[in-house]
N, CA, C and O atoms as CSV, one atom per row, in Angstrom:
chain,resi,resn,atom,element,x,y,z
A,1,MET,N,N,0.840,-1.176,0.000
A,1,MET,CA,C,0.000,0.000,0.000
A,1,MET,C,C,0.887,1.242,0.000
A,1,MET,O,O,1.830,1.348,0.785
A,2,LYS,N,N,0.580,2.151,-0.864
A,2,LYS,CA,C,1.392,3.346,-1.001
A,2,LYS,C,C,0.931,4.413,-0.019
A,2,LYS,O,O,-0.264,4.661,0.141
A,3,ILE,N,N,1.911,5.044,0.640
A,3,ILE,CA,C,1.606,6.116,1.577
A,3,ILE,C,C,1.674,7.431,0.810
A,3,ILE,O,O,2.634,7.703,0.091
A,4,SER,N,N,0.656,8.217,0.978
A,4,SER,CA,C,0.628,9.491,0.258
A,4,SER,C,C,1.620,10.476,0.870
A,4,SER,O,O,2.081,10.295,1.997
A,5,ASP,N,N,1.936,11.508,0.117
A,5,ASP,CA,C,2.912,12.496,0.581
A,5,ASP,C,C,2.394,13.342,1.738
A,5,ASP,O,O,3.192,13.905,2.487
A,6,GLY,N,N,1.112,13.441,1.896
A,6,GLY,CA,C,0.551,14.267,2.959
A,6,GLY,C,C,0.393,13.536,4.284
A,6,GLY,O,O,-0.164,14.089,5.232
A,7,PHE,N,N,0.873,12.305,4.360
A,7,PHE,CA,C,0.716,11.517,5.589
A,7,PHE,C,C,1.731,11.960,6.640
A,7,PHE,O,O,2.915,12.125,6.346
A,8,ASP,N,N,1.255,12.147,7.853
A,8,ASP,CA,C,2.135,12.519,8.961
A,8,ASP,C,C,1.804,11.614,10.142
A,8,ASP,O,O,0.703,11.685,10.687
A,9,ALA,N,N,2.746,10.768,10.540
A,9,ALA,CA,C,2.507,9.804,11.612
A,9,ALA,C,C,2.334,10.482,12.965
A,9,ALA,O,O,1.733,9.901,13.869
A,10,ARG,N,N,2.846,11.695,13.120
A,10,ARG,CA,C,2.726,12.395,14.402
A,10,ARG,C,C,1.291,12.774,14.723
A,10,ARG,O,O,0.955,13.021,15.882
A,11,ARG,N,N,0.437,12.822,13.697
A,11,ARG,CA,C,-0.969,13.161,13.952
A,11,ARG,C,C,-1.709,12.011,14.605
A,11,ARG,O,O,-2.782,12.221,15.172
A,12,LEU,N,N,-1.169,10.802,14.543
A,12,LEU,CA,C,-1.860,9.655,15.122
A,12,LEU,C,C,-1.879,9.708,16.638
A,12,LEU,O,O,-2.830,9.240,17.266
A,13,ARG,N,N,-0.840,10.271,17.227
A,13,ARG,CA,C,-0.780,10.394,18.676
A,13,ARG,C,C,-0.753,11.874,19.031
A,13,ARG,O,O,0.264,12.540,18.838
A,14,PRO,N,N,-1.842,12.384,19.540
A,14,PRO,CA,C,-1.857,13.811,19.882
A,14,PRO,C,C,-0.929,14.082,21.058
A,14,PRO,O,O,-0.742,13.241,21.937
A,15,LYS,N,N,-0.361,15.265,21.046
A,15,LYS,CA,C,0.521,15.646,22.142
A,15,LYS,C,C,-0.307,15.900,23.386
A,15,LYS,O,O,-1.315,16.606,23.352
A,16,GLY,N,N,0.137,15.316,24.476
A,16,GLY,CA,C,-0.535,15.535,25.746
A,16,GLY,C,C,0.017,16.767,26.431
A,16,GLY,O,O,0.952,17.396,25.934
A,17,PRO,N,N,-0.551,17.106,27.555
A,17,PRO,CA,C,-0.021,18.258,28.285
A,17,PRO,C,C,1.378,17.952,28.814
A,17,PRO,O,O,1.696,16.804,29.124
A,18,ARG,N,N,2.194,18.972,28.912
A,18,ARG,CA,C,3.549,18.801,29.423
A,18,ARG,C,C,3.498,18.443,30.910
A,18,ARG,O,O,2.539,18.775,31.607
A,19,ASN,N,N,4.506,17.787,31.365
A,19,ASN,CA,C,4.518,17.334,32.754
A,19,ASN,C,C,5.406,18.216,33.629
A,19,ASN,O,O,6.281,17.719,34.338
A,20,TRP,N,N,5.174,19.524,33.574
A,20,TRP,CA,C,5.940,20.447,34.387
A,20,TRP,C,C,5.636,20.265,35.860
A,20,TRP,O,O,6.513,20.482,36.696
A,21,ARG,N,N,4.439,19.879,36.197
A,21,ARG,CA,C,4.072,19.683,37.594
A,21,ARG,C,C,4.943,18.609,38.232
A,21,ARG,O,O,5.392,18.758,39.368
A,22,TYR,N,N,5.181,17.525,37.495
A,22,TYR,CA,C,6.011,16.448,38.035
A,22,TYR,C,C,7.486,16.841,38.068
A,22,TYR,O,O,8.230,16.376,38.932
A,23,ARG,N,N,7.910,17.687,37.143
A,23,ARG,CA,C,9.305,18.156,37.175
A,23,ARG,C,C,9.550,19.046,38.381
A,23,ARG,O,O,10.571,18.913,39.055
A,24,PHE,N,N,8.620,19.956,38.657
A,24,PHE,CA,C,8.760,20.788,39.842
A,24,PHE,C,C,8.666,19.950,41.107
A,24,PHE,O,O,9.372,20.208,42.082
A,25,GLY,N,N,7.798,18.950,41.093
A,25,GLY,CA,C,7.698,18.047,42.241
A,25,GLY,C,C,8.981,17.279,42.472
A,25,GLY,O,O,9.399,17.101,43.616
A,26,ALA,N,N,9.616,16.820,41.403
A,26,ALA,CA,C,10.883,16.096,41.529
A,26,ALA,C,C,11.988,17.019,42.029
A,26,ALA,O,O,12.833,16.598,42.819
A,27,ALA,N,N,11.992,18.264,41.580
A,27,ALA,CA,C,12.993,19.220,42.060
A,27,ALA,C,C,12.788,19.523,43.543
A,27,ALA,O,O,13.757,19.603,44.299
A,28,PHE,N,N,11.545,19.691,43.958
A,28,PHE,CA,C,11.246,19.929,45.374
A,28,PHE,C,C,11.629,18.712,46.210
A,28,PHE,O,O,12.151,18.860,47.315
A,29,ALA,N,N,11.376,17.517,45.694
A,29,ALA,CA,C,11.729,16.300,46.423
A,29,ALA,C,C,13.242,16.158,46.548
A,29,ALA,O,O,13.735,15.684,47.572
A,30,ALA,N,N,13.979,16.562,45.523
A,30,ALA,CA,C,15.441,16.514,45.609
A,30,ALA,C,C,15.948,17.494,46.668
A,30,ALA,O,O,16.887,17.181,47.400
A,31,LEU,N,N,15.338,18.670,46.753
A,31,LEU,CA,C,15.710,19.620,47.799
A,31,LEU,C,C,15.363,19.082,49.186
A,31,LEU,O,O,16.108,19.291,50.143
A,32,LEU,N,N,14.238,18.395,49.288
A,32,LEU,CA,C,13.831,17.793,50.551
A,32,LEU,C,C,14.817,16.703,50.973
A,32,LEU,O,O,15.179,16.606,52.146
A,33,ALA,N,N,15.247,15.891,50.017
A,33,ALA,CA,C,16.227,14.847,50.322
A,33,ALA,C,C,17.564,15.459,50.730
A,33,ALA,O,O,18.236,14.936,51.618
A,34,THR,N,N,17.955,16.556,50.093
A,34,THR,CA,C,19.193,17.241,50.459
A,34,THR,C,C,19.112,17.797,51.879
A,34,THR,O,O,20.074,17.702,52.642
A,35,LEU,N,N,17.978,18.370,52.229
A,35,LEU,CA,C,17.774,18.861,53.587
A,35,LEU,C,C,17.843,17.714,54.586
A,35,LEU,O,O,18.411,17.868,55.667
A,36,GLY,N,N,17.274,16.572,54.237
A,36,GLY,CA,C,17.337,15.412,55.109
A,36,GLY,C,C,18.767,14.929,55.321
A,36,GLY,O,O,19.141,14.565,56.436
A,37,VAL,N,N,19.564,14.925,54.263
A,37,VAL,CA,C,20.967,14.513,54.392
A,37,VAL,C,C,21.712,15.481,55.300
A,37,VAL,O,O,22.488,15.056,56.157
A,38,LEU,N,N,21.483,16.780,55.119
A,38,LEU,CA,C,22.175,17.770,55.946
A,38,LEU,C,C,21.772,17.664,57.415
A,38,LEU,O,O,22.627,17.765,58.296
A,39,LEU,N,N,20.487,17.463,57.690
A,39,LEU,CA,C,20.047,17.298,59.075
A,39,LEU,C,C,20.622,16.030,59.687
A,39,LEU,O,O,21.065,16.036,60.836
A,40,ALA,N,N,20.616,14.942,58.923
A,40,ALA,CA,C,21.165,13.696,59.443
A,40,ALA,C,C,22.663,13.818,59.710
A,40,ALA,O,O,23.165,13.278,60.696
A,41,MET,N,N,23.368,14.519,58.846
A,41,MET,CA,C,24.811,14.718,59.061
A,41,MET,C,C,25.063,15.591,60.288
A,41,MET,O,O,25.999,15.336,61.046
A,42,ALA,N,N,24.245,16.610,60.489
A,42,ALA,CA,C,24.415,17.470,61.660
A,42,ALA,C,C,24.143,16.690,62.948
A,42,ALA,O,O,24.872,16.835,63.929
A,43,GLY,N,N,23.110,15.875,62.944
A,43,GLY,CA,C,22.812,15.067,64.129
A,43,GLY,C,C,23.881,14.030,64.400
A,43,GLY,O,O,24.267,13.822,65.551
A,44,ALA,N,N,24.366,13.375,63.357
A,44,ALA,CA,C,25.407,12.361,63.540
A,44,ALA,C,C,26.713,13.003,63.987
A,44,ALA,O,O,27.409,12.442,64.833
A,45,ALA,N,N,27.060,14.154,63.447
A,45,ALA,CA,C,28.293,14.836,63.849
A,45,ALA,C,C,28.232,15.254,65.310
A,45,ALA,O,O,29.232,15.174,66.023
A,46,SER,N,N,27.077,15.695,65.755
A,46,SER,CA,C,26.939,16.090,67.146
A,46,SER,C,C,27.006,14.877,68.072
A,46,SER,O,O,27.536,14.970,69.179
A,47,LEU,N,N,26.471,13.739,67.625
A,47,LEU,CA,C,26.548,12.519,68.437
A,47,LEU,C,C,27.973,11.986,68.515
A,47,LEU,O,O,28.353,11.385,69.520
A,48,LEU,N,N,28.756,12.196,67.481
A,48,LEU,CA,C,30.126,11.680,67.465
A,48,LEU,C,C,31.105,12.585,68.208
A,48,LEU,O,O,32.297,12.280,68.249
A,49,GLY,N,N,30.646,13.679,68.791
A,49,GLY,CA,C,31.502,14.507,69.614
A,49,GLY,C,C,31.986,15.772,68.960
A,49,GLY,O,O,32.760,16.509,69.571
A,50,ARG,N,N,31.578,16.054,67.773
A,50,ARG,CA,C,31.957,17.294,67.120
A,50,ARG,C,C,31.119,18.439,67.709
A,50,ARG,O,O,30.101,18.195,68.357
A,51,PRO,N,N,31.546,19.672,67.482
A,51,PRO,CA,C,30.746,20.793,68.000
A,51,PRO,C,C,29.359,20.812,67.356
A,51,PRO,O,O,29.210,20.449,66.189
A,52,PRO,N,N,28.369,21.224,68.095
A,52,PRO,CA,C,27.006,21.233,67.551
A,52,PRO,C,C,26.872,22.187,66.370
A,52,PRO,O,O,27.324,23.331,66.423
A,53,ALA,N,N,26.257,21.707,65.323
A,53,ALA,CA,C,26.110,22.496,64.100
A,53,ALA,C,C,24.886,23.403,64.145
A,53,ALA,O,O,24.823,24.406,63.433
A,54,LEU,N,N,23.931,23.057,64.968
A,54,LEU,CA,C,22.691,23.838,65.021
A,54,LEU,C,C,22.560,24.603,66.334
A,54,LEU,O,O,21.445,24.911,66.754
A,55,GLY,N,N,23.650,24.907,66.972
A,55,GLY,CA,C,23.613,25.678,68.216
A,55,GLY,C,C,23.107,24.833,69.372
A,55,GLY,O,O,23.510,23.681,69.535
A,56,GLU,N,N,22.218,25.414,70.175
A,56,GLU,CA,C,21.685,24.732,71.360
A,56,GLU,C,C,20.651,23.667,71.030
A,56,GLU,O,O,20.240,22.905,71.905
A,57,LEU,N,N,20.230,23.612,69.773
A,57,LEU,CA,C,19.182,22.661,69.393
A,57,LEU,C,C,19.660,21.219,69.524
A,57,LEU,O,O,18.891,20.351,69.938
A,58,ASN,N,N,20.908,20.954,69.179
A,58,ASN,CA,C,21.405,19.591,69.292
A,58,ASN,C,C,22.665,19.511,70.154
A,58,ASN,O,O,23.589,18.758,69.847
A,59,ALA,N,N,22.695,20.296,71.238
A,59,ALA,CA,C,23.840,20.275,72.146
A,59,ALA,C,C,23.808,19.031,73.027
A,59,ALA,O,O,24.863,18.538,73.428
A,60,SER,N,N,22.638,18.522,73.332
A,60,SER,CA,C,22.527,17.326,74.173
A,60,SER,C,C,22.425,16.082,73.287
A,60,SER,O,O,22.041,16.179,72.121
A,61,PRO,N,N,22.766,14.925,73.833
A,61,PRO,CA,C,22.648,13.688,73.031
A,61,PRO,C,C,21.204,13.387,72.606
A,61,PRO,O,O,20.976,12.862,71.517
A,62,LEU,N,N,20.245,13.714,73.451
A,62,LEU,CA,C,18.844,13.478,73.086
A,62,LEU,C,C,18.435,14.376,71.918
A,62,LEU,O,O,17.762,13.920,70.994
A,63,GLY,N,N,18.837,15.644,71.955
A,63,GLY,CA,C,18.523,16.549,70.850
A,63,GLY,C,C,19.204,16.126,69.560
A,63,GLY,O,O,18.626,16.237,68.479
A,64,SER,N,N,20.442,15.636,69.675
A,64,SER,CA,C,21.159,15.151,68.494
A,64,SER,C,C,20.480,13.934,67.893
A,64,SER,O,O,20.395,13.804,66.672
A,65,THR,N,N,20.001,13.049,68.740
A,65,THR,CA,C,19.301,11.859,68.255
A,65,THR,C,C,18.003,12.242,67.556
A,65,THR,O,O,17.649,11.665,66.528
A,66,ILE,N,N,17.300,13.216,68.119
A,66,ILE,CA,C,16.048,13.666,67.492
A,66,ILE,C,C,16.334,14.308,66.136
A,66,ILE,O,O,15.607,14.063,65.174
A,67,ILE,N,N,17.392,15.133,66.047
A,67,ILE,CA,C,17.758,15.761,64.779
A,67,ILE,C,C,18.147,14.695,63.751
A,67,ILE,O,O,17.786,14.794,62.578
A,68,LEU,N,N,18.883,13.680,64.199
A,68,LEU,CA,C,19.266,12.591,63.301
A,68,LEU,C,C,18.046,11.836,62.787
A,68,LEU,O,O,17.959,11.526,61.599
A,69,ALA,N,N,17.102,11.539,63.681
A,69,ALA,CA,C,15.890,10.815,63.279
A,69,ALA,C,C,15.040,11.649,62.321
A,69,ALA,O,O,14.516,11.128,61.337
A,70,ILE,N,N,14.908,12.931,62.607
A,70,ILE,CA,C,14.134,13.802,61.720
A,70,ILE,C,C,14.813,13.901,60.359
A,70,ILE,O,O,14.140,13.888,59.328
A,71,GLY,N,N,16.142,14.000,60.349
A,71,GLY,CA,C,16.871,14.056,59.089
A,71,GLY,C,C,16.689,12.802,58.255
A,71,GLY,O,O,16.504,12.881,57.041
A,72,LEU,N,N,16.740,11.638,58.903
A,72,LEU,CA,C,16.531,10.383,58.164
A,72,LEU,C,C,15.107,10.267,57.644
A,72,LEU,O,O,14.885,9.756,56.547
A,73,LEU,N,N,14.133,10.743,58.433
A,73,LEU,CA,C,12.735,10.711,57.984
A,73,LEU,C,C,12.521,11.643,56.791
A,73,LEU,O,O,11.847,11.274,55.830
A,74,VAL,N,N,13.094,12.848,56.851
A,74,VAL,CA,C,12.959,13.796,55.739
A,74,VAL,C,C,13.663,13.253,54.497
A,74,VAL,O,O,13.166,13.412,53.382
A,75,LEU,N,N,14.818,12.611,54.685
A,75,LEU,CA,C,15.520,11.992,53.562
A,75,LEU,C,C,14.674,10.904,52.927
A,75,LEU,O,O,14.573,10.839,51.702
A,76,TYR,N,N,14.066,10.051,53.731
A,76,TYR,CA,C,13.221,8.977,53.205
A,76,TYR,C,C,12.016,9.535,52.445
A,76,TYR,O,O,11.674,9.051,51.366
A,77,LEU,N,N,11.381,10.554,53.017
A,77,LEU,CA,C,10.216,11.146,52.348
A,77,LEU,C,C,10.617,11.816,51.035
A,77,LEU,O,O,9.889,11.722,50.047
A,78,GLY,N,N,11.757,12.485,51.015
A,78,GLY,CA,C,12.220,13.134,49.794
A,78,GLY,C,C,12.524,12.133,48.691
A,78,GLY,O,O,12.166,12.354,47.534
A,79,VAL,N,N,13.189,11.022,49.045
A,79,VAL,CA,C,13.506,10.009,48.038
A,79,VAL,C,C,12.231,9.326,47.533
A,79,VAL,O,O,12.102,9.061,46.338
A,80,ALA,N,N,11.297,9.042,48.432
A,80,ALA,CA,C,10.048,8.395,48.014
A,80,ALA,C,C,9.239,9.308,47.089
A,80,ALA,O,O,8.690,8.850,46.088
A,81,PHE,N,N,9.166,10.588,47.422
A,81,PHE,CA,C,8.430,11.536,46.594
A,81,PHE,C,C,9.109,11.718,45.244
A,81,PHE,O,O,8.433,11.831,44.220
A,82,TRP,N,N,10.448,11.749,45.232
A,82,TRP,CA,C,11.196,11.879,43.983
A,82,TRP,C,C,10.959,10.675,43.083
A,82,TRP,O,O,10.761,10.828,41.878
A,83,ARG,N,N,10.978,9.483,43.660
A,83,ARG,CA,C,10.731,8.279,42.864
A,83,ARG,C,C,9.318,8.266,42.291
A,83,ARG,O,O,9.114,7.849,41.151
A,84,ARG,N,N,8.351,8.717,43.068
A,84,ARG,CA,C,6.970,8.752,42.581
A,84,ARG,C,C,6.826,9.740,41.424
A,84,ARG,O,O,6.153,9.451,40.435
A,85,CYS,N,N,7.459,10.903,41.553
A,85,CYS,CA,C,7.397,11.888,40.465
A,85,CYS,C,C,8.093,11.375,39.218
A,85,CYS,O,O,7.577,11.550,38.114
A,86,ARG,N,N,9.255,10.745,39.365
A,86,ARG,CA,C,9.967,10.197,38.212
A,86,ARG,C,C,9.151,9.100,37.529
A,86,ARG,O,O,9.132,9.015,36.301
A,87,ARG,N,N,8.483,8.267,38.312
A,87,ARG,CA,C,7.663,7.202,37.739
A,87,ARG,C,C,6.487,7.779,36.967
A,87,ARG,O,O,6.137,7.277,35.899
A,88,ARG,N,N,5.872,8.835,37.503
A,88,ARG,CA,C,4.739,9.451,36.810
A,88,ARG,C,C,5.188,10.183,35.552
A,88,ARG,O,O,4.445,10.227,34.571
A,89,MET,N,N,6.403,10.765,35.561
A,89,MET,CA,C,6.894,11.457,34.376
A,89,MET,C,C,7.152,10.473,33.245
A,89,MET,O,O,6.909,10.787,32.080
A,90,ARG,N,N,7.640,9.297,33.577
A,90,ARG,CA,C,7.995,8.326,32.553
A,90,ARG,C,C,6.816,7.462,32.106
A,90,ARG,O,O,6.920,6.734,31.119
A,91,GLN,N,N,5.727,7.537,32.808
A,91,GLN,CA,C,4.578,6.699,32.481
A,91,GLN,C,C,3.931,7.187,31.186
A,91,GLN,O,O,3.585,8.363,31.068
A,92,PRO,N,N,3.771,6.299,30.228
A,92,PRO,CA,C,3.140,6.733,28.972
A,92,PRO,C,C,1.649,7.002,29.182
A,92,PRO,O,O,0.965,6.275,29.903
A,93,ARG,N,N,1.171,8.052,28.544
A,93,ARG,CA,C,-0.237,8.415,28.691
A,93,ARG,C,C,-1.072,8.011,27.489
A,93,ARG,O,O,-2.299,7.966,27.579
A,94,GLU,N,N,-0.430,7.717,26.368
A,94,GLU,CA,C,-1.185,7.455,25.150
A,94,GLU,C,C,-1.709,6.027,25.087
A,94,GLU,O,O,-2.842,5.802,24.660
A,95,LEU,N,N,-0.904,5.066,25.506
A,95,LEU,CA,C,-1.294,3.674,25.383
A,95,LEU,C,C,-1.713,3.126,26.738
A,95,LEU,O,O,-1.083,3.406,27.758
A,96,ASN,N,N,-2.766,2.354,26.735
A,96,ASN,CA,C,-3.213,1.705,27.947
A,96,ASN,C,C,-2.768,0.248,27.907
A,96,ASN,O,O,-3.457,-0.614,27.362
A,97,MET,N,N,-1.616,-0.006,28.488
A,97,MET,CA,C,-1.088,-1.364,28.522
A,97,MET,C,C,-1.053,-1.863,29.958
A,97,MET,O,O,-1.039,-1.075,30.903
A,98,ALA,N,N,-1.039,-3.159,30.104
A,98,ALA,CA,C,-0.913,-3.739,31.430
A,98,ALA,C,C,0.465,-3.393,31.993
A,98,ALA,O,O,1.449,-3.406,31.254
A,99,PRO,N,N,0.554,-3.082,33.292
A,99,PRO,CA,C,1.847,-2.674,33.853
A,99,PRO,C,C,2.936,-3.742,33.739
A,99,PRO,O,O,4.114,-3.399,33.638
A,100,HIS,N,N,2.577,-5.006,33.753
A,100,HIS,CA,C,3.615,-6.034,33.696
A,100,HIS,C,C,4.162,-6.225,32.275
A,100,HIS,O,O,5.145,-6.941,32.084
A,101,LEU,N,N,3.529,-5.587,31.276
A,101,LEU,CA,C,4.026,-5.688,29.905
A,101,LEU,C,C,4.987,-4.559,29.560
A,101,LEU,O,O,5.676,-4.627,28.542
A,102,MET,N,N,5.042,-3.522,30.391
A,102,MET,CA,C,5.908,-2.386,30.082
A,102,MET,C,C,7.323,-2.661,30.560
A,102,MET,O,O,7.531,-3.464,31.469
A,103,LYS,N,N,8.302,-1.992,29.945
A,103,LYS,CA,C,9.694,-2.151,30.351
A,103,LYS,C,C,9.920,-1.451,31.672
A,103,LYS,O,O,9.286,-0.437,31.966
A,104,LYS,N,N,10.806,-1.983,32.451
A,104,LYS,CA,C,11.118,-1.395,33.749
A,104,LYS,C,C,12.331,-0.498,33.574
A,104,LYS,O,O,13.419,-0.989,33.275
A,105,HIS,N,N,12.164,0.825,33.755
A,105,HIS,CA,C,13.252,1.775,33.600
A,105,HIS,C,C,13.774,2.257,34.942
A,105,HIS,O,O,14.942,2.633,35.040
A,106,ASP,N,N,12.942,2.256,35.982
A,106,ASP,CA,C,13.378,2.763,37.303
A,106,ASP,C,C,13.642,1.615,38.223
A,106,ASP,O,O,14.017,1.822,39.377
C-alpha cells in the first residue's frame, strides 16, 4: 500500500499536556532529600563529639538523636516523593497497557 505524501505519523498520537508539575515536584523532592541529608549529618556529627552544628538545638545527646531521626525521615520522604514523580513522568499516557508488559526503567 502506497503512503501518500501528505501523511504525517505524528498526527496519530496527539501531544498531551507537558509534565511540568512532576518536574517541579521532583525538584522539590530533591531539595527535601538534600535537607534530610544535611540534618542527618548534623545530628550524627553532634553525636560523634563534634561541635554542635545547630547551636543549642542539638547540644545534648537526646537533641542530636532527634535531629538525626528527623533528618533520616525527611531523607526517606524526599527520596520516596522523587521516585513517585519520576515514575509518573515516565509513564506513557497514550497507550493503555498492562503494567507487567511495560519495560522497567526505574
